[in-house]
SEFI-139784 format. One line per 4 residues: their letters; for each residue x, y, z of C-alpha. Coordinates in nm, 3 decimals, always signed. Each point is the difference from the previous one (the first is absolute). Layout:
// residues N
A	X/Y/Z; ...;
***
This chain:
// residues 727
MPLA	-0.012/+0.002/+0.002; +0.128/+0.355/-0.069; +0.168/+0.244/+0.242; +0.038/+0.328/-0.161;
RSLS	+0.151/+0.252/+0.297; +0.260/+0.228/+0.056; +0.339/-0.079/+0.209; -0.026/+0.333/+0.137;
VTSL	-0.364/+0.038/+0.125; -0.014/+0.268/+0.260; -0.349/+0.147/-0.014; -0.377/-0.088/+0.047;
SALE	-0.097/+0.071/-0.373; +0.302/-0.213/-0.130; -0.172/-0.307/+0.134; -0.246/-0.080/-0.256;
EWDE	-0.273/-0.265/+0.102; +0.125/-0.348/-0.127; -0.184/-0.111/-0.344; -0.032/-0.345/+0.171;
EFDL	+0.043/-0.152/+0.341; +0.312/-0.153/+0.091; -0.064/-0.382/+0.039; +0.127/-0.033/+0.350;
EDAV	-0.166/-0.351/+0.091; +0.330/-0.165/-0.064; +0.216/+0.261/+0.179; +0.116/+0.048/+0.366;
LFEI	+0.111/+0.308/+0.174; +0.246/+0.007/+0.274; +0.045/+0.316/+0.129; +0.341/+0.011/+0.260;
AWEV	+0.089/+0.232/+0.238; +0.174/-0.008/+0.333; -0.300/+0.256/+0.124; -0.301/-0.295/-0.057;
ANKG	-0.181/-0.020/+0.330; +0.330/+0.151/+0.151; -0.029/+0.391/+0.109; +0.289/-0.014/+0.226;
KSHQ	+0.395/-0.023/-0.066; +0.189/-0.324/-0.043; +0.173/+0.058/+0.335; -0.003/+0.228/+0.301;
GSSM	+0.353/+0.165/-0.101; +0.257/-0.022/-0.247; +0.377/+0.011/+0.030; +0.021/+0.230/-0.309;
GFDL	-0.194/+0.255/+0.103; -0.274/-0.058/-0.270; -0.300/+0.040/+0.213; -0.119/+0.332/-0.134;
VLYE	-0.007/-0.111/-0.375; -0.170/-0.336/+0.076; -0.254/+0.146/+0.210; -0.145/+0.253/-0.251;
IVGG	+0.050/-0.296/-0.259; -0.223/-0.234/+0.177; -0.280/+0.255/+0.077; -0.074/+0.116/-0.372;
IYTV	+0.021/-0.347/-0.167; -0.214/-0.155/+0.260; -0.262/+0.252/-0.073; +0.030/-0.071/-0.351;
IQTK	-0.055/-0.344/+0.031; -0.256/-0.006/+0.239; -0.204/+0.271/-0.166; +0.023/-0.173/-0.337;
ARLT	-0.065/-0.347/+0.078; -0.383/+0.008/-0.044; +0.034/+0.156/-0.332; +0.249/-0.284/-0.121;
AEEW	-0.206/-0.287/+0.157; -0.315/+0.103/-0.168; +0.199/-0.005/-0.334; +0.200/-0.319/+0.065;
GENY	-0.237/-0.188/+0.241; +0.143/-0.322/+0.148; +0.320/+0.020/-0.219; +0.138/+0.287/+0.205;
FLVG	+0.242/-0.095/+0.273; +0.215/+0.259/+0.209; +0.337/-0.105/+0.085; +0.180/+0.133/+0.352;
PYVE	+0.175/-0.092/+0.298; -0.158/-0.176/+0.321; +0.028/+0.227/+0.265; -0.205/-0.202/+0.297;
SNVR	-0.103/+0.343/+0.164; -0.157/+0.107/-0.322; -0.151/-0.329/-0.090; -0.183/-0.023/+0.327;
TQVE	-0.182/+0.323/-0.056; -0.023/+0.028/-0.368; -0.022/-0.356/-0.179; -0.218/-0.287/+0.002;
LIEP	+0.188/-0.310/-0.061; -0.184/-0.247/-0.221; +0.067/-0.278/-0.260; +0.145/+0.076/-0.343;
PTPI	-0.316/+0.037/-0.217; +0.134/-0.221/-0.303; +0.202/-0.300/-0.065; +0.286/+0.134/-0.165;
LRRT	+0.050/+0.277/+0.303; -0.048/-0.288/+0.264; +0.267/-0.222/-0.202; +0.257/+0.293/-0.022;
IDKM	-0.048/+0.082/+0.383; +0.017/-0.332/+0.105; +0.317/-0.084/-0.228; +0.189/+0.299/+0.162;
NSRG	-0.090/-0.066/+0.346; +0.105/-0.335/+0.002; +0.335/+0.107/-0.152; +0.094/+0.217/+0.313;
CKIY	-0.208/+0.315/-0.063; -0.284/+0.149/+0.180; -0.266/+0.140/-0.201; -0.341/+0.112/+0.144;
FGRW	-0.345/+0.077/-0.219; -0.280/+0.197/+0.114; -0.232/+0.315/-0.090; +0.100/+0.347/+0.094;
LIEG	-0.269/+0.160/+0.207; -0.033/+0.318/-0.176; -0.214/+0.093/-0.285; -0.021/-0.209/-0.262;
SPYV	+0.127/-0.289/+0.203; +0.271/-0.088/-0.224; +0.192/-0.344/+0.046; +0.330/+0.038/+0.126;
ILID	+0.337/-0.247/+0.020; +0.205/+0.092/+0.284; +0.356/-0.122/+0.013; +0.194/-0.064/+0.308;
VGFT	+0.335/+0.137/-0.102; +0.154/-0.065/+0.344; -0.093/-0.387/-0.034; +0.259/-0.018/-0.300;
AWSL	+0.271/+0.194/+0.133; +0.226/-0.296/+0.005; -0.019/+0.043/-0.370; +0.148/+0.357/+0.014;
DTWK	+0.337/-0.052/-0.050; -0.047/-0.224/-0.292; -0.226/+0.228/-0.169; +0.216/+0.293/+0.049;
SELW	+0.267/-0.231/-0.186; -0.232/-0.065/-0.266; -0.051/+0.377/-0.053; +0.337/+0.090/+0.007;
DISG	+0.070/-0.295/-0.288; -0.308/+0.134/-0.226; +0.012/+0.383/+0.048; +0.325/+0.107/+0.199;
IGVP	-0.193/+0.144/+0.262; +0.120/-0.027/+0.326; -0.214/+0.035/+0.303; +0.190/+0.093/+0.343;
WFDR	-0.088/-0.209/+0.289; -0.086/+0.297/+0.239; -0.286/+0.103/-0.267; -0.301/-0.162/+0.160;
EAND	-0.260/+0.167/-0.224; +0.227/-0.109/-0.286; +0.045/-0.357/+0.122; -0.404/-0.004/+0.005;
AVLF	-0.023/+0.094/-0.336; +0.234/-0.278/-0.094; -0.221/-0.239/+0.174; -0.302/+0.127/-0.112;
GFLT	+0.095/+0.042/-0.365; +0.123/-0.380/-0.027; -0.305/-0.126/+0.173; -0.260/+0.215/-0.229;
AWLL	+0.230/-0.151/-0.324; -0.046/-0.328/+0.141; -0.406/+0.047/+0.080; -0.022/+0.112/-0.364;
GEYA	+0.207/-0.255/-0.155; -0.170/-0.283/+0.195; -0.350/+0.145/-0.134; +0.106/-0.002/-0.349;
AQSE	+0.110/-0.346/+0.046; -0.326/-0.132/+0.127; -0.194/+0.175/-0.266; -0.009/-0.123/-0.389;
EPHI	-0.034/+0.335/-0.161; +0.074/+0.266/+0.234; -0.051/+0.361/-0.049; +0.123/+0.183/+0.288;
VAHF	+0.048/+0.363/+0.084; +0.199/+0.114/+0.293; +0.020/+0.333/+0.104; +0.270/+0.079/+0.239;
HEWL	+0.024/+0.331/+0.209; +0.338/+0.157/+0.114; +0.332/-0.147/+0.061; -0.085/-0.213/+0.279;
AGLG	-0.180/-0.207/-0.244; +0.159/+0.041/-0.306; +0.268/-0.257/+0.020; -0.293/-0.248/-0.072;
LVLC	-0.025/+0.148/-0.322; +0.366/-0.021/-0.069; +0.018/-0.355/+0.082; -0.341/-0.084/-0.224;
RQRQ	+0.174/+0.146/-0.323; +0.336/-0.172/+0.082; -0.217/-0.310/+0.046; -0.185/+0.042/-0.319;
LPVA	-0.326/-0.074/+0.171; -0.332/+0.058/-0.213; -0.080/+0.303/+0.198; -0.101/+0.339/-0.112;
TIFT	+0.180/+0.234/+0.235; -0.074/+0.362/+0.112; +0.200/+0.221/+0.197; -0.125/+0.319/+0.181;
THAT	+0.227/+0.245/+0.200; -0.175/+0.242/+0.222; +0.327/+0.193/+0.065; +0.352/-0.090/-0.117;
LLGR	+0.200/-0.098/+0.295; +0.337/+0.226/-0.101; -0.254/+0.285/-0.056; -0.151/-0.015/+0.377;
YLCA	+0.362/-0.008/+0.122; +0.123/+0.274/-0.224; -0.291/+0.239/+0.078; +0.061/-0.085/+0.384;
GNVD	+0.371/+0.154/-0.039; -0.165/+0.325/-0.114; +0.181/-0.020/-0.369; -0.154/+0.218/-0.268;
FYNK	-0.158/-0.326/-0.117; -0.213/+0.074/-0.328; +0.262/+0.259/-0.161; +0.259/-0.244/+0.025;
LSEF	-0.175/-0.338/-0.068; +0.180/-0.034/-0.344; +0.347/+0.041/+0.191; -0.016/-0.231/+0.298;
NVDK	+0.248/-0.284/-0.022; -0.282/-0.263/+0.124; +0.256/-0.299/+0.100; +0.252/+0.265/+0.195;
EAGD	-0.303/+0.145/+0.192; -0.188/-0.306/+0.073; +0.366/-0.152/+0.132; +0.058/+0.315/+0.203;
RQIY	-0.317/-0.039/+0.172; +0.049/-0.388/+0.060; -0.306/-0.104/-0.224; +0.155/-0.115/-0.302;
HRYC	-0.124/-0.368/+0.045; -0.345/+0.121/+0.046; +0.033/+0.258/-0.278; +0.133/-0.305/-0.244;
IERA	-0.298/-0.214/+0.104; -0.237/+0.277/-0.083; +0.175/+0.061/-0.354; -0.002/-0.344/-0.076;
AAHC	-0.379/-0.019/+0.034; -0.061/+0.294/-0.204; +0.193/-0.128/-0.283; -0.122/-0.362/+0.045;
AHVF	-0.373/+0.089/+0.009; -0.211/-0.045/-0.311; -0.161/+0.325/+0.119; +0.144/+0.249/+0.206;
STVS	-0.223/+0.268/+0.177; +0.018/+0.281/+0.237; -0.295/+0.192/+0.168; +0.074/+0.367/-0.158;
KITA	+0.165/+0.195/-0.265; +0.243/+0.140/+0.237; +0.125/-0.334/+0.108; -0.016/-0.109/-0.350;
IEAE	+0.274/+0.253/-0.071; +0.212/-0.087/+0.301; -0.062/-0.370/-0.085; +0.146/+0.047/-0.320;
HLLK	+0.302/+0.180/+0.131; +0.073/-0.194/+0.276; -0.111/-0.351/-0.072; +0.083/+0.015/-0.359;
RKPD	-0.354/-0.062/-0.157; -0.250/+0.178/-0.098; -0.323/-0.129/+0.143; -0.275/-0.152/-0.248;
IITP	-0.260/+0.121/+0.183; -0.118/+0.229/+0.281; -0.226/-0.127/+0.274; -0.139/+0.251/+0.216;
NGLN	-0.115/-0.076/+0.374; -0.354/-0.004/+0.084; -0.227/-0.037/+0.247; -0.359/-0.128/+0.081;
VKKF	-0.213/+0.283/+0.006; -0.309/-0.021/+0.245; -0.279/+0.200/-0.125; -0.262/+0.110/+0.241;
SAMH	-0.388/-0.034/-0.049; -0.092/+0.320/+0.135; +0.117/+0.291/-0.202; +0.283/+0.234/+0.151;
EFQN	+0.042/-0.228/+0.275; +0.365/+0.010/+0.006; -0.081/+0.348/+0.096; -0.157/-0.135/+0.303;
LHAQ	+0.295/-0.229/+0.092; +0.223/+0.342/-0.024; -0.189/+0.197/+0.248; -0.034/-0.342/+0.232;
SKNR	+0.383/-0.038/-0.028; +0.074/+0.356/+0.000; -0.141/+0.032/+0.325; +0.188/-0.263/+0.181;
IQEF	+0.323/+0.155/-0.107; -0.132/+0.320/+0.142; -0.048/-0.158/+0.327; +0.345/-0.140/-0.020;
VRGH	+0.124/+0.385/-0.051; -0.210/+0.156/+0.290; +0.189/-0.245/+0.238; +0.362/+0.048/-0.209;
FYGH	-0.047/+0.373/+0.024; -0.176/+0.028/+0.365; +0.092/+0.349/+0.203; +0.105/+0.150/-0.400;
LDFN	-0.326/-0.054/-0.189; -0.017/+0.376/-0.087; -0.119/-0.119/-0.354; -0.303/-0.100/-0.151;
LDKC	-0.031/-0.348/-0.092; -0.292/+0.056/-0.246; +0.242/+0.241/-0.201; +0.266/-0.246/+0.020;
LFLF	+0.127/-0.216/-0.304; +0.173/-0.354/+0.065; +0.305/-0.067/-0.226; +0.226/-0.319/+0.001;
IAGR	+0.278/-0.199/-0.139; +0.033/-0.381/+0.068; +0.229/-0.296/-0.093; +0.336/-0.121/+0.045;
YEFS	+0.264/+0.222/+0.170; +0.173/+0.123/-0.260; +0.064/+0.367/+0.075; +0.095/+0.094/-0.357;
NKGA	-0.149/-0.234/-0.232; -0.341/+0.013/+0.170; +0.032/+0.379/-0.034; -0.020/+0.069/+0.355;
DLFL	+0.270/+0.273/-0.026; -0.172/+0.182/-0.297; -0.332/-0.008/+0.220; +0.134/+0.127/+0.328;
ESLA	+0.172/+0.306/-0.191; -0.314/+0.053/-0.180; -0.195/+0.005/+0.330; +0.255/+0.277/+0.130;
RLNY	-0.088/+0.191/-0.289; -0.347/-0.036/+0.003; -0.018/+0.096/+0.374; +0.158/+0.325/-0.096;
LLRV	-0.245/+0.040/-0.255; -0.299/-0.076/+0.194; +0.125/+0.268/+0.262; +0.076/+0.279/-0.195;
SHSD	-0.344/-0.053/-0.178; -0.169/+0.003/+0.343; -0.185/-0.323/-0.087; -0.209/-0.129/+0.307;
LTVI	+0.055/-0.356/-0.121; +0.239/-0.258/+0.161; +0.184/-0.289/-0.170; +0.100/-0.304/+0.185;
AFFI	+0.219/-0.219/-0.198; +0.028/-0.380/+0.107; +0.337/-0.187/-0.093; -0.104/-0.383/+0.032;
MPAR	+0.343/-0.161/-0.044; +0.132/-0.299/+0.221; +0.302/+0.065/+0.162; +0.188/-0.141/+0.315;
TNNF	-0.160/+0.104/+0.334; -0.024/-0.156/+0.324; -0.339/+0.103/+0.116; -0.268/+0.282/-0.023;
NVET	+0.080/+0.336/+0.115; -0.098/+0.065/+0.365; -0.124/+0.357/-0.084; -0.215/-0.118/-0.330;
LKGQ	-0.164/-0.285/+0.243; -0.090/+0.276/+0.258; -0.173/+0.220/-0.241; -0.230/-0.287/-0.108;
AVRK	-0.093/-0.070/+0.378; -0.043/+0.349/+0.064; -0.230/+0.006/-0.299; -0.207/-0.268/+0.114;
QLWD	-0.036/+0.167/+0.387; -0.110/+0.322/-0.158; -0.266/-0.228/-0.186; -0.085/-0.190/+0.283;
TAQT	-0.023/+0.339/+0.210; -0.230/+0.158/-0.233; -0.229/-0.333/-0.029; -0.031/+0.016/+0.360;
VKER	-0.090/+0.380/+0.027; -0.237/-0.043/-0.324; -0.199/-0.293/+0.226; -0.021/+0.214/+0.299;
FGKK	-0.129/+0.265/-0.218; -0.227/-0.164/-0.195; -0.136/-0.150/+0.346; -0.099/+0.306/+0.148;
LYES	-0.153/+0.138/-0.373; -0.187/-0.333/+0.027; -0.148/+0.095/+0.321; -0.091/+0.349/-0.053;
LLVG	-0.203/-0.084/-0.328; -0.163/-0.305/+0.192; -0.156/+0.299/+0.248; -0.080/+0.234/-0.289;
QLPD	+0.245/+0.272/+0.050; +0.241/+0.153/-0.248; +0.358/-0.103/+0.188; +0.202/+0.305/+0.174;
VSKM	+0.313/-0.054/-0.222; +0.199/+0.181/+0.261; -0.097/-0.265/+0.261; +0.032/-0.297/-0.234;
LDKE	+0.407/-0.029/+0.097; +0.111/-0.012/+0.341; +0.339/+0.059/+0.158; +0.072/-0.353/+0.008;
DFTI	-0.069/+0.031/-0.400; +0.241/+0.277/-0.028; +0.284/-0.174/+0.227; -0.028/-0.316/-0.241;
MKRA	+0.062/+0.217/-0.274; +0.265/+0.211/+0.130; +0.227/-0.281/+0.126; -0.044/-0.168/-0.384;
IFAT	+0.123/+0.346/-0.134; +0.287/+0.005/+0.208; +0.082/-0.339/-0.071; +0.059/+0.108/-0.377;
QRQC	+0.235/+0.230/+0.070; +0.379/-0.068/-0.151; +0.322/+0.143/+0.003; +0.154/-0.166/-0.277;
QPPI	-0.095/+0.033/-0.378; -0.207/-0.306/-0.145; +0.244/-0.285/-0.117; +0.112/-0.039/-0.352;
CTHN	+0.075/-0.369/+0.021; -0.266/-0.231/+0.150; +0.257/-0.243/+0.137; +0.331/+0.018/+0.161;
MLED	+0.276/-0.039/-0.310; +0.273/-0.249/+0.077; +0.252/+0.221/-0.236; -0.173/+0.366/+0.098;
ASDP	+0.306/+0.162/-0.110; +0.065/-0.098/-0.309; -0.369/-0.093/-0.140; -0.019/+0.205/-0.333;
ILNC	-0.364/+0.106/+0.046; +0.049/+0.143/+0.380; +0.327/+0.157/-0.109; -0.162/+0.188/-0.310;
VRRI	-0.283/+0.115/+0.234; +0.283/+0.125/+0.228; +0.114/+0.179/-0.289; -0.306/+0.179/-0.145;
GLFN	-0.117/+0.072/+0.333; -0.352/-0.159/+0.003; -0.065/-0.072/+0.368; -0.369/+0.005/-0.012;
SSSD	-0.013/+0.333/+0.193; -0.308/+0.239/-0.002; +0.145/+0.206/-0.246; +0.032/-0.255/-0.260;
RVKI	-0.275/-0.067/-0.239; +0.163/-0.333/-0.100; +0.027/-0.282/+0.245; +0.196/-0.308/-0.025;
IFHP	-0.079/-0.364/+0.155; +0.263/-0.261/-0.034; -0.145/-0.347/+0.034; +0.270/-0.228/-0.044;
EFLS	-0.213/-0.337/+0.018; -0.264/-0.195/-0.225; -0.356/+0.114/+0.050; -0.215/-0.238/+0.177;
STSP	-0.369/+0.027/+0.148; +0.145/-0.191/+0.346; +0.272/+0.264/+0.044; -0.076/+0.219/+0.332;
LLPM	+0.116/+0.316/-0.141; -0.161/-0.001/-0.360; -0.230/-0.250/-0.006; -0.068/-0.010/-0.379;
DYED	+0.077/-0.235/-0.293; +0.182/+0.135/-0.292; -0.287/+0.006/-0.233; -0.198/+0.194/+0.266;
FVRG	+0.267/+0.242/+0.069; +0.046/+0.070/-0.395; -0.386/+0.060/-0.022; +0.016/+0.260/+0.261;
CHLG	+0.284/+0.229/-0.130; -0.046/+0.236/-0.252; +0.321/-0.041/-0.221; +0.261/-0.256/-0.043;
VFPS	+0.363/+0.145/-0.075; +0.233/-0.231/-0.164; +0.275/+0.218/-0.207; +0.216/-0.340/-0.012;
YYEP	+0.301/+0.000/-0.211; +0.034/-0.341/-0.035; -0.331/-0.187/-0.032; -0.050/-0.267/-0.280;
WGYT	-0.382/-0.005/+0.058; -0.128/+0.143/+0.309; -0.287/-0.162/+0.170; -0.078/+0.280/+0.285;
PAEC	-0.141/+0.235/-0.259; -0.137/-0.265/-0.218; -0.206/-0.063/+0.347; -0.083/+0.354/+0.065;
TVMG	-0.145/+0.034/-0.341; -0.217/-0.336/+0.055; -0.145/+0.159/+0.307; -0.077/+0.331/-0.129;
IPSI	+0.305/+0.183/+0.153; +0.187/+0.250/-0.196; +0.395/-0.061/-0.026; +0.318/+0.139/-0.123;
STNL	+0.244/-0.225/-0.166; +0.294/+0.042/-0.262; +0.091/-0.063/-0.345; +0.262/-0.240/+0.121;
SGFG	-0.248/-0.229/+0.143; -0.158/-0.246/-0.192; -0.352/+0.105/+0.129; +0.075/+0.355/-0.118;
CFME	+0.075/-0.065/-0.310; -0.292/-0.244/-0.054; -0.245/+0.272/+0.101; +0.209/+0.258/-0.229;
EHIA	-0.051/-0.203/-0.277; -0.367/-0.087/+0.018; -0.126/+0.316/+0.136; -0.040/+0.331/-0.162;
DPSA	+0.041/+0.211/+0.293; +0.107/-0.223/+0.307; -0.065/+0.316/+0.261; -0.341/+0.081/-0.067;
YGIY	-0.060/-0.369/+0.110; +0.208/+0.034/+0.304; +0.300/-0.153/-0.140; +0.273/+0.231/+0.026;
ILDR	+0.344/-0.098/-0.180; +0.316/+0.151/+0.125; +0.248/+0.037/-0.252; +0.347/-0.153/+0.136;
RFRG	+0.137/-0.121/-0.303; +0.108/+0.339/-0.237; +0.017/+0.213/+0.346; +0.223/+0.086/+0.268;
VDES	-0.073/-0.067/+0.359; -0.086/+0.358/+0.073; -0.222/+0.034/-0.291; -0.205/-0.315/+0.084;
CNQL	-0.015/+0.097/+0.353; -0.165/+0.327/-0.119; -0.224/-0.153/-0.199; -0.124/-0.251/+0.279;
TSFL	-0.030/+0.292/+0.259; -0.222/+0.177/-0.298; -0.213/-0.326/+0.003; -0.058/-0.013/+0.358;
FQFC	-0.080/+0.371/+0.021; -0.268/-0.021/-0.279; -0.152/-0.280/+0.175; -0.001/+0.194/+0.337;
KQSR	-0.170/+0.285/-0.163; -0.279/-0.234/-0.157; -0.337/+0.022/+0.200; -0.177/-0.283/+0.175;
RQRI	-0.213/-0.066/-0.302; +0.242/+0.021/-0.254; +0.171/-0.272/+0.204; -0.289/-0.208/-0.024;
IQRN	-0.034/+0.044/-0.352; +0.352/-0.105/-0.062; -0.053/-0.307/+0.191; -0.290/-0.102/-0.207;
RTER	+0.217/+0.014/-0.314; +0.331/-0.155/+0.168; -0.227/-0.288/+0.104; -0.136/-0.066/-0.384;
LSDL	+0.366/-0.017/-0.115; -0.026/-0.339/+0.207; -0.132/-0.220/-0.291; +0.324/+0.088/-0.175;
LDWR	+0.210/-0.158/+0.271; -0.257/-0.353/+0.037; +0.185/-0.317/-0.107; -0.324/-0.038/-0.225;
YLGR	+0.197/+0.248/-0.206; +0.367/-0.060/+0.070; -0.047/-0.399/+0.034; +0.012/+0.031/-0.419;
YYIS	+0.362/+0.060/-0.013; +0.073/-0.336/+0.210; -0.240/-0.165/-0.231; +0.187/+0.146/-0.288;
ARHM	+0.361/-0.110/+0.145; -0.091/-0.357/+0.066; -0.187/-0.030/-0.373; +0.357/+0.151/-0.117;
ALAK	+0.185/-0.258/+0.197; -0.222/-0.296/-0.154; +0.086/+0.122/-0.331; +0.378/-0.005/+0.033;
AFPD	-0.005/-0.302/+0.196; -0.227/-0.187/-0.192; -0.012/+0.149/-0.381; -0.137/-0.293/-0.159;
IYQY	-0.331/+0.035/+0.217; +0.044/+0.363/+0.077; +0.087/+0.271/-0.242; +0.041/+0.342/-0.004;
ELNE	+0.127/+0.318/-0.208; +0.200/+0.265/+0.070; -0.158/+0.325/-0.055; +0.083/+0.386/+0.084;
PTST	-0.260/+0.136/+0.240; -0.166/+0.290/-0.193; -0.005/+0.202/+0.323; +0.112/-0.025/+0.337;
SGFR	-0.179/+0.297/+0.142; -0.250/-0.205/+0.125; -0.357/+0.063/+0.103; -0.034/+0.386/+0.143;
YPRP	-0.276/+0.118/+0.252; -0.160/+0.345/-0.092; +0.054/+0.285/+0.190; -0.303/+0.061/+0.222;
ASVP	-0.288/+0.203/-0.123; +0.008/+0.223/+0.296; +0.362/+0.103/-0.032; +0.022/+0.290/-0.194;
PSPA	+0.153/-0.008/-0.341; +0.216/+0.293/-0.015; +0.382/-0.117/+0.049; +0.044/+0.286/+0.207;
LSRH	-0.260/-0.159/+0.237; +0.107/-0.356/-0.039; +0.226/-0.023/+0.283; -0.302/-0.020/+0.254;
SSPH	-0.061/-0.357/+0.078; -0.345/+0.094/+0.089; -0.271/+0.251/-0.090; +0.080/+0.357/+0.050;
HSEA	+0.060/+0.097/+0.369; -0.292/+0.182/+0.118; +0.031/+0.281/+0.277; -0.262/-0.176/+0.220;
EDND	-0.108/-0.362/+0.021; -0.367/+0.158/-0.016; +0.043/+0.105/-0.372; +0.161/-0.363/-0.091;
EDEC	-0.341/-0.087/-0.143; +0.033/+0.254/-0.297; +0.251/-0.202/-0.088; -0.022/-0.187/-0.327;
YDED	+0.003/-0.380/+0.076; -0.229/-0.272/-0.021; +0.145/-0.311/+0.197; -0.212/-0.252/-0.173;
LEAE	+0.012/+0.137/-0.328; +0.418/-0.005/+0.025; -0.012/-0.350/+0.106; -0.197/-0.111/-0.284;
KDRV	+0.235/+0.167/-0.242; +0.291/-0.197/+0.163; -0.185/-0.317/-0.022; -0.068/+0.059/-0.371;
NIRQ	+0.392/+0.086/-0.064; +0.143/-0.259/+0.187; -0.024/-0.401/-0.154; -0.194/-0.255/+0.191;
PFVV	+0.188/-0.218/+0.219; +0.166/-0.330/-0.173; -0.170/-0.315/+0.019; +0.227/-0.304/+0.031;
PFKN	-0.125/-0.329/-0.160; -0.097/-0.264/+0.280; +0.131/-0.345/-0.004; -0.392/-0.086/+0.049;
KSSL	-0.124/+0.074/-0.300; -0.366/-0.007/+0.104; +0.028/+0.356/+0.184; +0.136/+0.306/-0.102;
FVTN	+0.108/+0.308/+0.212; -0.174/+0.301/-0.095; +0.092/+0.352/+0.168; -0.232/+0.282/+0.056;
GDGE	+0.053/+0.350/-0.030; +0.153/+0.030/+0.351; +0.301/-0.250/-0.082; -0.183/-0.238/+0.240;
GDAT	-0.097/-0.354/-0.170; -0.223/-0.293/+0.029; -0.027/-0.352/-0.157; -0.272/-0.030/-0.259;
EKN	-0.088/-0.291/-0.197; +0.129/-0.020/-0.366; -0.291/-0.024/-0.243;
***
């Protein structure tokens, strides 16, 4: 069957519908990643200081695999298997162990277990409930030296004994190749697709090609290993991409063996993919192969039955954040919480790569602009970046205790007041307000007020940092002088821990916290994709990203005027640091000048973009990659023709109708600001009409063919799907 598709697909419009379905009845898909049913690192520590790099890799890829599983399971049905490491603590809570469903798979696993392996089979308890094959790499550690010697003989890659993660990669790679080889041997005419994610799983791909297994292979790098290390060293990365001596750079950082595994996997794969255009450029220079296709990361977008329900969720979560702020700033709560904006940055603690340095400098400039313009607005910027701490800050905990004490006091006085009011009304008399509160009530309230007195400023950090004197964020705060004083219009709260609903300090999950904020700020220098701004978008929260992030480039490509939809793209590629900082400050200041109604309108627009990030759209990239791999590995059955794309500009959202068409006014990200909120009704804006225009201008979500031919997945206008019988 013909397969006509470009090898450099980068946009939705370049992915046309297939003329005929690929027959996947005889094909099997194995998706291999260290992050399958495993959100944690392979070890609690590392002897070479790789914790930071490994930790952030795990989080993003775990999200990709977990959220994409439902769509892939719908496409492949019972022929889809995820392969990952066996981690007992994760299996107990995430996996239901069952017997393999097919005789071929049962024979494969039994044969491997009889030869000294430990392979488990089950269902991963996530959306889609995909099958998982979990390999206990520790059970076969006795083979490590033998396999490392074989790896040296076939590829010249030597793995040092002290790199525990690389040792795990060797064990996992050889066991994965063994599994695929056994499965192929058990099948009469196997058409196997094996999709490998990142270097930790990449060795299995290299071995599949070296052993000439009948497997169509795909390798996806979510970010190059060397690129992460180079950017962590504060080099001028993007301007010098073509100048790096990659072998020397990898050797200087003691990751040459890892780099070789990653590069070998990229070159051995039938199809090489990465997650964004910016990472494709990076991979072409560092891994020396141009990706065949770009596979952007998506999310499972949840649509609500009630219109604008996400606005109600925003209000509820915002109230919970306000309660925390009341306690944190007790004794210095001299600003109006109703005129307070919550900004946040979140992610791994890479001070420069994540753009925390740029954000802090912009906050200092924003503080100056708000003060000289005599604004009554207060901005509170949250930094949610895990760092090394030993416990909560006592002063921070005290603030929440004081807040609760004041609440209890107010409730006590209210009950006493209410009882007297009730008694007065019962006897048919209007209450004497002057007698409703007695001396005891005033005494209780005065004691509560005295308890709120505070001699020190509200703390910047909510925890006691282990390395306070050398912490980058705290040192930058000391330099710019934002100490949460009364005269500052910008306040800073550094929360160096993951958010959790069980926290005694800020009891909120990350998703609820994001919903309660007004703006996410992610001015990253190195961000291969960027799940944090994507999560903001699907929850209807405006965000700032950069043209050095995959998400920013994707949105810039597909939206005619991103800022009108609450997606602000900061230029960090063609501007100096000071220019980028000025641009970021301008974005923040313009956002602060919006009225409440304008922010509501903008959130409506932002939320409507969520369909662009749904796997129902972005899953088609992975489908194309698998079809391409099948065509390359089995050309007699699956064929394709190489065509140059006619356009890579992609589908582009139009500018909202309510934004003035004049170029002079196009900088506004909402309708033109009115002097008073009461006059906002005069603005030309019809939410229902504008939403309908967007629905017309965007394609309906992609429908994958079910393995069960009796049903077809049909989507409605909101992106929700339901199964209907096929006529």
